[in-house]
N, C-alpha and C positions, 0 to 999 in steps of 0.2 A: 854840448853838455846835455845830460838827460833832464827832462822836465820833472816837476814835482810828482806828477802822476806816474811817470815811468819809474821814479825812485820808489814810490809806494808799491807799485806792481812788483818790482824786483824784491822788495822786502817781504811781501806776501809769498812770492814764489820760494824765496829762501827758507821761510818758516815752514811752508808746506813740505818742501823737499826734506827738511830736517826732522819733521815729525810724522810724516805719512807712514813711516815704517812701523809706528805704534799700532797701526790697524792690521798689520800682517801677523796672523796667529798660526801656531803650530797645531797639527792634528791632535785631537783629544776626545776621548769618549766616543759618542755617536758621530762626531765630526772626524771621519777617518782620514781626511786629507787636509793639508794646510788650507787656510781660508782667510777671508778679509772681513773684518768687523767694522762697525761705524765708529768705534772709539767712545770715549766718555762713559756714560752710564751703561752703554751697550757693548762694553769692551770684549766680552767673551760670548757674544751672540752672533749668529749668522742670519741676516735679514735679506729678503729678496731684492727689492729695488735699491736699498741702501748699498748693497754689495755691488750691484751692477754699475751704479754711477761712480762708486769709489774706484772700481777697476777701470772704468772709462777715463776717469781723471788721471790715474797713475799711468796708464798706457799712453795716453795722448801727451802727458807731461814729459814722459821719457822720450817720446819721439820728437817733440818740439825742442827739447834741450839737448838731444843727442846723448842722453844718459843711458848708456848700455848697461851699466851696473845696476841701475834702478830697475830696468826691464828684467834682467836676469834674477834679481832679488824677488820681484813681484810675480814672476812667471809661475812658480809652483802654487802660489796662493790664488792667483786668478784661475788657473786650471782646476785647482782643488775645490774652489767655490762652486763651480758648475757641477763637478762630480759629486760633491756632498749633497746637493739638491737632488740629483738624479738617483743617487744611491737610496734615497728614502722615498722613492715613488711608490704610491699605493697601488693596489690591484686594479683600480679603475683609471689609473693615470694621474691621480691627484698628487701634488707635491706640497710639502709644508711651506708655510709662510716664513717661519722662524724656527731655528734650531739652536741648541746649546749642547755643550759636552754631556750634560746629564739628562737631556730631553730631546728626542728626535722630532717631535711634532707639538710644539708648545700650544698651538691653537686648534688641535684636533682636526686638521685639514683632511686627513685620509679617512676619517671615520664615517663621513656621511655627506651627501649632497646638500644637507642643511647647514654646512659650514663652508666658508670661503677656502680657497687654496692659494698657493703662491701667485703673486701678482705677475702679469705677463711681461717678464723680462728675460726669461731663460733662452728664448729664441734669439733675442737681441744679444745676449751674452755670448751664446755659441758663435754667432756670426762675427762678433767683435774679436773673439779669440782666434777665429779663422783668419780674419783680416790682419791681425797682428802676429800671426804665426806662433801663437802661444800653444796651440794644440795641432797635432798632425791631422791630415785628412783621414787616416785610418782610425784615429781616436774619435774623431767627430762622426765617422760613419756608425760607430757603436752608440753614439749619443742621439743621432737623428730619429731612430724609431721611438725613443723615449720622449723626445720633444713632441713628436707626432701624437703619441699616446696622451701626453699632457694637454695638447690643444683639442684632441678628440674629447677628452674629459670635460674641458670647458664648454664645449658645444652641448654635450649631453646634460651637464649639470645646470648650466647658467644661461643658455640662449633662449630668448623669448621667440616662440614660433611665429608670432604674428608680424613682428617688426624686424626680426633678425638681430636685434640688439642683445647685449649681454647684461645681466643684472647681478648684484651682490646677493649672496644668500642671507647675509645680515650685516651689521655695521661693525664687526670686529676687524681690526687690522686691515683697513682698506686703503692704506697709504696716506691719503689726506684725511687723517683720523676723524675729525669732527666736521667734515664737509656737510653743510646744512642740507644738501641734496640727497644725502644718504644717512647721516647720523640721526639715530632716534626714529627712523622711519620704518614702516612695516617690512617684514622679511620679504625678500625676493620681489621688491617693487621698484627699486631704483636702478636705472640704467645710466650710469654716470659716464661723462666724457672721459674721465681718467681710465676707467676699465676698458672702454671700447676703443679709444684711440691707441692706447698702449698695446692692446691685443691686436689691433690692426697692424701696428708696426712690428710686433713680435712675430706674427705669421708672415709678414712681408720679408723679414730677415731670415726666417726659417726657409722661405721659398728660395732666397738667394743662396743659402747654404746648400739646399738640396740640388740646385743647379750646379754649384761649384763642385759638388761631390758626384755629379753625373746621374742623379736620380730624377729623371724627367717626370715620372708619374707623380712622385711626391711634390715636385716643383709646381706642376699644373694644378694639383688639388689645392695647394696653398694659394696659388694665384686666383683661383675661382673664389675661395673663401674671402680673400682680401677684397676682391671686387664687390662681393655681396655686402660686406661690412661697410666699405666705403660708401656704397649707394645708400645703405640704411642711415648712416650718420648724416649724410647730406640731406636726405629726405626728411628725417624726423627731428634732427637736432638744431638745424639752422632756424633762427627766428628773424624774419625780415624786418619786423617793427623795431626790435631791440638792437638789431645789427650785431648779433652774437650767436654763437653756438651755445646750447644749454644741455645739461643732463635732462633726462625725462623720467616721468612716472608711468608705470606700466599697468596701473590698476583700473583701466577702463574696461570693465567687464559687464556682461549682461546681468540685470537684476530683475528676475521674474517672480517677485513676491506675490503670494495669494492674499486677497483681502478677506474680510470676515465672512462673506457669502461665497467664497471660493473662486472669485474671478482672478485670473492671472494678469497682474498689472504689467504695463510697459510692453505688451505684445506689439511687435513691429516697430518698436522705438529704441532698439538697442543702439548704443553709441557706435557710429561708423568710424570713429577715430580710435586708434589703438593705444595712444599714449598722449600725455600732456607735458609740455615743457615746464621744468622747474626753474623759474626765472630768478635764479640767485647768481649774481655776478661774482665769479671767483677766477683765480688764475687758471683753473681747469678750462675755462672758455677759450683760452689761447691754444690749447693742445691740438685741436684739429688743424690749425695753421702750422704749428711745428711739424706735423706729419704731412703737410702739403695737401690737405683735404679741402681747403677753401680757395676761392678765386682771389685774384688781386683786388677786384672790386669789393668783395666781402671783407678782406683784410683792411683795406683803406677805411671802409665804413666802421669796422670794429675799433680801429685805432682812434678815429675821429670822435666816436661816441663814448668809448669806454676806457681807453688807455690814456686817461687825462687826470689832472689833479682833482681831488675830491671823489674820485672813483678808484681805479686800480693804481694809478701812478702816484708815487710819493717822492719826496726829495731824497730818499735813501734807497729806493728800489721799488719793485712791484709788490703791492699788497696781495696777500693770499686771499683776501675777501674785500670787496669794494667798501670804501669808507661810508657810503650812503646806505649800506644794508643794516637792518635793525639788529643783526647778530654780531655786528662789528665790536670785537673786544680784543684788540691787538696786544695789550700789555698784561693780560692775565697769565700767570705762571701756571700752566696746565700740563698735566702728564696723564698718560693712560686715559684718554688720548692726549696727544700733543695738541697745542693750540694752532689751528689753521684759520682762525677767525680774524684775520687781518695782518698778523706778523709777516715780516719779510723772511722768506726761506730762500737760501741760495739756489736750491734745485729749481724752484719755480722761476727764479730770475734768470738762471742760465738757459732754461728752455725758452723763456720769453726772448732773451737775447738772440738765440738761434733762430727763432721765428722772425724776428725783425730783420735779421740778415737775409733770411730766405726770401722775404718779400721786399727786399731792397730798400729798407729804411735804416741805413747805416747811421744816419744822424741820430736817431733815437737809440739805436744799439750802442753807439759810442757814449752817449750821455748816461745810459743805464750802467754800462761798464764802469764809467768814472765814478758814479754815485756809489756803486757796490764796493769798489776798491777803497774809496774814502772811508766807508763805514767799517769795513773789515780791518783796515789799517789802524783806525782809531781804537778799535777793540783790542787789537794786538798791542798797541802802544800802552793802553791803559791796563789791560788785564793779562797780557802775555799769552792769550789763547783766543780761540773762537767760541761763540755760543751756537746753540742749535738753531735759534731763530731770534729775530730782532724787531724792535719797535719801529714802525714806519714813521712815527711822529718825532722821535728823538734820535733814532739810529743806534740806540743802546741795546746790548744783549738782554734778552728776557729770561732765558732758561738754559740749563744744562751746559755750563762752561766746560770746555775741554772736548766738545764734540768736533770730530773731523769729518768723516764720511764724505758726502758730496760737497762740503765746504771746500774741498780740494779743487773743485771746478773753478774756483776763483783764479787759480794759476793759469787758466786757459783763456780768460777774458782778454 
């Protein structure tokens, strides 16, 4: 007989299979191809990382369940999502973060290097579509130069020449909206783990795609870039004292102010360090492990020190911000930006679950999955739908009921 946990998991999977179709949208206006939306209040918008993870959930769910009909239904929308982004690429390679039928570039990504552009999931998306045979090799060959141009743009616009890390132009639409390491901070100063780790993975998957398509020159160029970024993350972002990776601040610049009599101050005393760690413990600190950038020893130390009750671990899942941070406000109903100051987000927890499995902590991975399934099942029983994010203290939904997007990943736990 199935256990109570198995019955709850089956109920979640049935609900997700029954409603995931609501995220599949038809071509409209600037969105010339069918696409995938997050659902809820974002029902007619196309977002970068939301779309990636929703496609990831659908394709993996179809494969796990052997649901050929779901795969065929989702195929044009998964393919069209990538093509919609690439269709709107700017002259310098920039791609919009978000699009809608009546607006091709909601955040002005293509207008200037002073703006952010699409978060680094397009290479990962293309590789996923290749692996799942959603797009043909010939179709992907036409996409590869555009992906390369997008990554070239990231290097030109956002790479810090001293550290090799990448920074946000400003704090609009950065994925983890109000991440204290970037939110409200000076423009072009924050090199976050989110941006750098996902860019590493994006270029790594683009390298795999180039290899699969027989483009050895492109493959090797990507491989070199990945190696350099991996080295920079390990060198500048790991903190031995705190046993964690952290985002860093890039504002360590020379200050040669002249005094009243004309002396230039600080001669020969320039900072010989290029960045400073922003020691705010968030779920982003797990990302380097998700990508395999940390050692087993580092991961064990991180879990021992930081993935514990009172910090990131709660009875309902992983907090997006550690409970002992002064910014911790998990039950505030925030929008524009959404609240990442402690609430439980399914995407953060799914990535943590994957990291735990990668570093052979199946005991914690199983416990985390059980807690998340309980929380989502209770929401489904009470409200008949999922919320965008949840309270780590009560397990109750905080905001945006009806949100699906990456909540569909629950079916894969």
